[in-house]
C-alpha positions in Angstrom: -5.9 -19.1 9.7 -7.0 -16.7 6.9 -7.3 -18.2 3.4 -6.0 -16.6 0.6 -8.8 -16.1 -0.6 -10.2 -14.2 1.7 -7.4 -11.6 1.6 -7.6 -11.9 -2.8 -11.0 -10.6 -1.9 -10.2 -8.4 1.1 -7.9 -6.2 -1.1 -9.0 -6.6 -4.7 -12.0 -5.1 -2.8 -9.7 -2.4 -1.3 -8.2 -1.2 -4.4 -11.9 -1.2 -6.1 -12.7 1.1 -3.3 -10.2 3.8 -4.3 -9.9 3.6 -7.3 -13.8 4.0 -7.1 -12.7 7.3 -5.0 -10.0 8.5 -7.2 -12.3 8.1 -10.6 -15.3 10.1 -7.7 -13.0 12.6 -7.5 -12.6 13.0 -10.6 -16.3 12.7 -11.8 -16.7 9.7 -13.8 -20.1 8.4 -14.4 -18.7 5.2 -13.3 -17.2 5.7 -10.1 -20.1 4.5 -7.9 -20.6 1.0 -10.0 -16.7 0.9 -8.6 -17.0 1.9 -5.2 -20.3 0.0 -5.1 -19.0 -3.5 -6.8 -15.5 -2.9 -4.2 -17.9 -3.0 -1.1 -19.2 -6.0 -2.3 -16.0 -8.1 -2.3 -15.4 -6.3 1.2 -19.1 -8.2 2.2 -18.2 -11.6 0.0 -14.4 -11.7 1.8 -16.4 -10.6 5.5 -18.8 -13.3 4.8 -16.4 -16.2 3.9 -14.6 -15.0 7.4 -17.5 -15.4 9.6 -18.2 -18.6 7.6 -15.3 -20.4 8.2 -14.5 -19.0 11.9 -18.9 -20.8 12.4 -17.7 -24.0 10.6 -14.6 -24.3 13.1 
């Protein structure tokens, strides 16, 4: 079962990626940073999901 923590990391990562994409269109200098942090949160969510599946 997917825990609330994994869902939270995943949705926050999606939010940051969307915010980064919007700021990329607006040509803000922090756009790449938002995209990178969003991808990092997505990676953490995937790794936590895999870790939970392997522990079972």
